[in-house]
C-alpha positions in Angstrom: 81.7 148.6 72.4 78.7 147.3 71.7 75.5 149.2 72.2 72.5 148.2 74.3 69.0 148.3 72.5 67.1 149.7 75.8 69.9 152.2 76.3 68.9 153.4 72.5 66.9 156.6 74.1 67.5 160.3 75.6 67.2 160.3 79.0 64.0 162.1 79.3 62.5 158.8 77.8 63.8 157.1 81.1 61.0 158.1 83.5 57.7 158.8 80.9 56.5 155.8 82.5 55.5 157.3 85.6 54.6 160.6 84.0 52.1 159.6 82.6 48.7 159.6 84.5 48.1 156.9 86.4 46.4 154.0 85.1 47.2 154.8 81.4 46.8 151.0 79.2 47.5 152.5 75.9 49.8 154.9 73.8 49.0 155.6 69.6 51.9 157.6 67.7 52.5 157.9 64.6 55.8 158.9 62.2 55.0 162.1 60.3 56.8 164.2 56.9 55.4 167.1 58.5 56.9 169.9 56.0 59.3 169.9 52.9 60.0 173.3 53.8 63.7 173.0 53.8 64.0 170.0 51.1 66.7 171.6 48.7 65.0 169.4 45.1 62.2 169.9 43.2 60.2 166.7 44.8 56.4 167.6 46.6 56.0 164.0 48.3 58.7 162.1 50.6 59.6 158.5 49.8 58.5 156.2 52.7 61.7 153.5 52.7 63.7 152.1 56.3 60.9 151.0 58.4 61.6 147.0 58.0 65.5 147.3 57.6 65.0 148.7 60.9 62.6 146.3 62.2 64.4 143.8 61.3 68.0 145.3 62.6 66.9 147.2 65.7 63.9 145.8 67.0 64.4 142.1 66.9 68.2 141.4 66.2 69.3 144.2 68.5 66.3 144.0 71.6 67.1 140.2 71.2 71.1 140.0 71.3 71.2 142.8 73.8 68.2 142.4 76.2 66.0 139.8 76.0 68.8 136.9 75.3 71.1 138.3 78.2 70.5 136.9 81.9 67.8 140.0 83.6 70.2 140.5 86.6 73.2 141.6 83.7 71.0 143.4 81.6 68.9 145.4 84.7 72.6 146.1 86.2 74.3 147.6 84.0 70.5 149.7 83.0 70.6 151.1 86.2 74.5 151.9 87.1 73.9 154.0 84.1 70.9 156.2 84.6 72.1 155.6 88.2 75.7 157.6 87.2 73.9 160.4 85.2 70.4 161.2 86.5 71.0 160.5 90.4 71.1 157.2 92.3 67.9 155.6 92.2 66.2 158.0 89.9 64.5 155.7 87.7 62.9 152.2 89.6 63.9 149.4 87.4 60.5 146.9 87.9 59.5 147.9 84.4 62.3 146.5 83.3 62.3 143.1 84.4 58.7 142.9 83.6 59.5 143.8 79.8 62.4 141.2 80.2 59.8 138.4 82.2 57.7 139.0 79.1 60.4 137.9 76.3 59.3 139.8 73.4 59.0 143.8 73.0 55.0 144.3 73.2 54.3 146.9 70.1 52.3 147.0 66.5 53.6 149.0 64.3 51.9 149.7 60.9 53.4 151.1 57.1 52.9 152.2 54.6 54.0 150.1 51.8 57.6 151.1 51.3 58.8 152.7 47.7 55.7 154.7 47.8 55.9 158.7 48.2 53.2 160.6 50.4 52.7 164.2 50.5 53.3 166.2 53.6 51.3 165.5 57.0 50.5 162.3 55.7 52.1 159.3 58.7 54.3 156.6 57.0 53.6 154.6 59.9 51.8 154.2 63.4 53.1 152.8 66.7 50.7 151.2 70.0 51.2 148.3 73.0 49.9 145.7 72.5 49.9 144.5 76.3 48.4 147.3 78.6 51.3 147.3 81.3 53.9 148.5 78.4 52.5 151.7 76.8 55.5 153.8 77.9 57.4 151.6 75.3 55.6 153.3 72.3 57.4 156.8 72.7 60.4 155.5 74.5 61.4 153.9 71.1 61.4 157.8 69.5 64.4 158.4 69.9 66.0 155.8 67.9 63.6 155.2 65.2 63.4 158.9 64.2 67.4 158.9 64.0 67.8 155.7 62.0 64.5 156.5 59.6 64.5 159.5 58.3 67.9 159.8 56.6 66.8 156.1 54.0 63.7 158.2 53.5 64.9 161.1 52.3 68.2 159.8 50.2 65.6 157.3 48.4 63.5 161.3 47.5 66.8 162.4 46.3 67.7 159.6 44.3 64.4 159.4 42.6 63.9 162.9 41.8 68.1 162.1 40.0 66.2 159.7 38.4 63.0 161.6 36.8 65.5 164.2 35.8 68.1 161.6 33.8 65.0 160.0 32.8 64.1 163.0 31.6 66.8 164.1 29.4 67.0 160.6 28.0 63.4 161.0 26.4 64.5 164.7 25.1 67.5 163.4 23.5 66.5 159.6 22.4 69.3 157.8 25.2 68.1 154.4 26.1 66.0 154.6 29.0 68.1 151.6 29.5 71.5 153.1 30.8 69.2 155.2 33.3 70.0 153.3 36.6 73.7 153.4 36.3 74.0 156.9 35.2 73.8 158.0 38.7 76.5 156.5 40.9 76.9 156.6 44.8 79.9 158.1 46.2 78.8 158.5 49.7 80.2 156.0 51.5 83.4 158.2 52.6 80.8 161.4 53.5 78.4 159.7 55.8 78.1 159.6 59.9 79.3 156.0 59.6 78.6 152.3 58.7 75.5 152.0 59.3 74.2 155.4 58.4 75.8 154.4 54.9 74.4 151.3 54.1 71.3 152.4 55.0 71.1 155.7 53.3 72.8 153.9 50.9 70.4 151.6 49.8 67.7 154.8 49.4 70.0 155.4 46.5 69.6 151.4 45.0 66.2 151.6 44.8 66.2 154.3 42.0 69.3 153.2 40.6 72.3 150.3 40.5 75.6 152.5 40.4 77.1 152.4 43.6 80.8 151.9 45.4 79.1 151.5 48.8 79.4 147.9 49.4 77.4 147.8 52.7 74.2 149.1 50.8 73.8 146.0 48.7 74.9 143.8 52.1 71.8 145.8 53.8 69.6 145.9 51.0 70.0 141.4 50.8 70.0 140.9 54.4 66.7 143.1 55.6 64.8 143.5 51.9 65.3 139.5 50.5 67.2 141.4 47.9 68.9 138.0 45.7 71.8 138.8 44.0 71.4 135.5 42.1 68.2 136.8 40.8 68.4 140.6 40.5 70.9 143.8 39.9 71.3 145.0 43.8 74.0 147.0 43.1 77.3 147.3 40.7 80.7 149.0 40.1 83.3 148.7 37.8 87.0 148.6 38.6 88.6 152.4 38.9 91.6 154.2 40.3 92.2 156.6 43.2 94.6 159.8 43.3 97.1 157.7 45.3 97.4 155.3 42.4 97.8 158.1 39.8 100.3 160.2 41.5 102.2 157.1 43.0 104.5 156.6 39.5 104.8 160.5 39.3 103.7 163.0 36.6 106.4 162.0 34.3 104.5 158.7 34.2 101.1 159.7 33.9 100.3 158.4 30.5 102.5 155.2 30.4 100.3 154.6 33.7 97.3 155.3 31.9 98.2 152.9 28.9 98.7 150.3 30.9 95.7 150.4 32.2 93.7 150.8 29.5 95.9 147.6 28.0 97.7 145.4 30.0 95.4 145.7 33.5 92.1 145.8 31.8 92.4 145.2 27.9 88.3 143.9 28.4 85.2 145.3 29.9 85.2 148.7 32.3 87.8 151.0 33.9 87.0 154.0 35.4 90.3 156.1 35.5 90.7 159.4 37.9 92.0 161.9 35.6 92.8 165.4 37.2 95.6 164.6 39.3 97.7 167.2 37.5 96.5 168.6 33.7 92.5 166.8 33.3 93.1 169.2 29.7 96.5 167.3 28.9 94.6 163.8 29.5 92.0 165.0 27.1 93.9 166.1 25.0 97.6 164.3 24.6 97.1 161.0 26.2 93.9 159.6 25.6 93.8 160.6 21.3 97.7 159.0 21.4 95.8 155.9 23.1 92.9 155.7 20.8 94.0 152.8 18.6 93.6 150.8 21.4 90.7 152.2 23.0 89.3 151.4 20.0 90.8 147.7 20.0 89.0 146.9 23.3 87.1 143.9 23.4 83.5 143.5 25.4 83.4 141.9 28.4 80.8 139.0 29.7 78.3 141.4 29.6 79.0 143.4 26.2 80.7 146.6 27.5 83.9 147.6 26.7 84.6 151.5 27.5 87.7 153.2 29.2 85.9 156.3 31.4 87.7 159.2 31.9 87.1 160.7 35.8 87.5 164.9 36.2 87.0 165.2 39.9 87.9 168.9 40.2 86.7 172.6 39.4 83.2 173.1 38.0 81.4 170.1 36.9 79.2 172.1 34.8 81.7 173.6 32.4 84.4 170.7 32.4 81.5 168.6 31.3 79.5 171.0 28.6 82.0 173.6 28.5 81.5 177.5 28.3 78.7 179.2 26.6 79.4 181.8 24.2 78.1 184.5 26.7 80.3 182.9 29.2 83.9 184.4 27.6 85.2 186.8 25.2 88.2 186.9 22.5 90.9 189.2 22.7 92.6 190.7 19.7 95.5 188.8 20.2 92.9 185.6 19.6 93.5 185.2 24.0 89.9 183.2 25.2 89.1 185.1 28.7 86.3 183.9 31.1 83.5 186.6 32.1 83.4 185.1 35.4 86.8 185.3 36.6 89.1 186.3 33.9 91.4 183.2 33.8 92.8 182.6 30.6 90.9 179.9 28.8 92.1 177.0 26.5 89.7 175.5 23.1 89.4 172.4 25.1 88.0 174.3 28.5 85.4 176.0 26.1 84.4 173.0 24.5 84.1 171.4 27.4 84.8 167.3 27.8 82.1 165.5 25.9 82.7 167.4 23.1 86.5 167.1 23.1 86.0 163.6 23.4 83.9 163.9 20.4 86.2 165.4 18.4 88.2 162.1 18.9 86.0 158.9 18.5 83.1 160.4 16.7 80.0 157.9 17.8 76.3 157.9 16.7 72.9 160.1 16.8 70.4 159.3 18.2 67.3 158.5 16.9 66.6 162.1 18.0 69.3 163.4 16.3 71.6 163.7 19.4 75.4 163.0 19.4 76.1 159.9 21.5 79.6 159.2 21.9 81.3 155.9 20.8 80.6 153.1 23.1 84.5 152.8 23.7 84.7 155.5 25.6 82.8 158.1 28.5 83.3 160.2 31.5 82.0 160.2 35.4 82.3 163.2 37.6 81.6 162.5 40.9 82.5 166.3 42.8 80.1 168.2 44.1 77.3 166.8 42.2 73.7 168.3 43.3 70.1 168.7 41.9 70.4 171.7 40.5 73.8 170.8 38.7 72.7 167.3 37.1 69.6 169.3 35.2 71.9 172.2 34.4 74.5 170.2 32.9 72.2 167.6 31.2 70.1 171.0 29.7 73.2 172.3 28.3 74.9 169.0 26.7 71.1 168.7 25.2 72.0 172.5 24.2 74.9 171.7 22.4 73.4 168.4 20.1 74.6 165.8 23.4 72.3 162.7 24.4 72.5 162.9 28.0 73.4 159.2 28.0 77.3 161.0 27.2 78.0 161.1 31.2 77.5 159.6 34.4 76.4 161.7 37.9 78.7 160.3 40.7 76.4 161.6 44.1 78.2 162.1 47.1 77.7 162.7 50.5 77.3 167.0 48.9 74.5 165.8 48.3 73.2 162.6 50.6 74.8 163.6 53.5 73.5 167.5 53.5 70.5 166.7 55.1 68.9 166.9 58.8 65.4 165.6 60.1 63.9 168.8 59.6 64.5 168.6 55.4 61.3 166.4 55.2 60.1 167.7 58.9 60.2 164.5 60.1 58.5 163.9 63.5 57.2 161.6 65.9 54.2 162.3 68.3 51.4 160.7 70.0 47.6 161.6 68.9 45.9 158.5 71.0 46.0 156.7 74.6 43.8 155.3 76.7 43.7 155.6 80.4 40.9 153.5 82.5 39.6 152.0 79.5 38.5 155.5 78.1 40.0 156.7 74.9 41.6 159.9 75.2 42.3 162.2 71.6 45.4 164.1 71.9 47.6 166.7 70.0 49.7 169.6 69.7 49.1 173.1 67.9 51.6 175.4 69.2 50.3 179.3 69.6 54.2 180.1 68.5 54.4 178.1 65.5 53.3 178.7 62.1 51.3 175.5 61.6 54.0 172.8 60.7 54.3 171.3 64.0 50.5 171.1 64.3 49.4 167.4 64.8 47.0 165.1 64.1 44.3 163.6 66.6 43.2 160.8 67.4 43.4 157.1 65.5 44.6 157.5 61.9 43.6 156.3 58.4 45.6 156.3 55.3 43.9 155.7 51.9 44.7 156.2 48.5 42.4 157.9 46.7 42.9 158.8 42.7 46.8 157.9 43.5 47.5 159.9 46.0 47.9 159.3 49.5 44.9 160.8 52.4 45.3 160.7 55.9 42.3 160.7 58.0 42.7 161.5 61.7 39.7 161.1 65.0 38.5 157.8 63.2 36.8 155.2 64.8 39.1 152.0 65.4 37.4 150.1 63.5 38.3 152.4 60.6 41.8 152.4 61.8 42.4 149.2 60.7 41.7 149.1 57.7 43.3 151.1 54.8 47.0 151.3 53.2 49.1 150.8 56.8 50.0 147.3 57.4 51.3 145.3 60.4 55.0 144.9 59.6 55.5 144.4 63.5 53.9 143.0 66.0 54.9 141.2 69.4 58.6 140.4 68.4 57.8 139.2 65.0 58.1 140.7 61.3 55.0 140.4 59.1 53.9 141.7 55.6 57.9 141.9 54.5 58.7 143.2 51.1 61.7 142.9 48.5 63.8 145.0 47.2 62.0 144.2 43.7 58.6 145.5 44.9 59.9 148.8 46.4 62.2 149.2 43.0 58.6 148.5 41.0 56.6 150.8 43.4 59.3 153.6 42.6 58.6 153.6 38.9 56.0 153.1 38.9 
């Protein structure tokens, strides 16, 4: 099934054209993150991202392919059949649709802030108005699809930026190289997202702050819609890796030999990531890997100088698996048994130490300039199950408390973090604030008496300025004032303007 651009609406949008006051000639709306009250991290500003991709994919490609480039009679008949079957025969006249097809392009102008910048609450990230008076109805006609496509890339980009800030903070604290930060947060979210296009656009939000990803579609998305060039820049990267079907098919008795074959025969150079918790992760860490130490240490670097075997535990409490237990989290009985205070289970010495310390005991390493331990370059660890911003903080803090640099671990971030969000995470909403009827401007707004102020909208025409490094919005401005400021035309009358690139967005994110 191929969805049609014209039908990408909520039903109630279909006949708003006739509900507006007679003589309406212009509608002016904005898309704004109204509140971060429900956001689960510590960020106080929202990263702007997704508009250029939306304009290319939906407003240009999809409208041309499914509407303007198709016979008018076929387009109108299909749309009328859909509305008649759901709203009743003849409920919505088709003359406005026919007129739009005759026009041959979308008569809209969308202005947006530079993608990659961060804005406070209640600052509009874009505005939309019609450019031909007859088609005032189009402005909020696209609200539903615009909202559904834009909120998540922005939210994911904001979360990813916060992960990068956490990793940068602990790299500076422990003396780890900042060059490793872009690969220290790896996107595992594809399988948990809401479909292919969703995973591509939201995964692209991750890649604004990192290059590590297993989501191939997000790389394609950035190349297609954000002028990314894999010949000139690292869009996204990954490494050869196993999964549980690979590890378990040979049986538990063959697991150690499989580790040897992966490390020595299949991937003797460069990088390889191996799922290590199929049966007993601590057996892998304390028996299999030490037995293969000579083979691992003999690995040769690949073309970019990497030669690491990466273990991947994927179950349990990631904080304790990676960093072990603190002294107040266990006690030792008279017979020497180590008992967890949390659940009363018996712990092995390896569990108390945690994976990073166990690997240090086997492989050793070096000290950073700040005096923190950094594992030998031949061995590493990635944890990719249920990592959150809070857990990332805890893992890196506890590693530092034990004297280990932040660079000893890569965090796999999945749908537990990137999918457990909604449009309300940052309160995104598209609302009209200005219109013109019979040539006379009308400032409009909403301010529900039953609301706490979150839904109070701006009023009239809008302008956003950069003042002392922060984006500030003014409403009720004149057309002359609205024409200036930081909101620049991105889409107008079916064409794209002021295109940006992945490289430019990354520079804005990191500045």
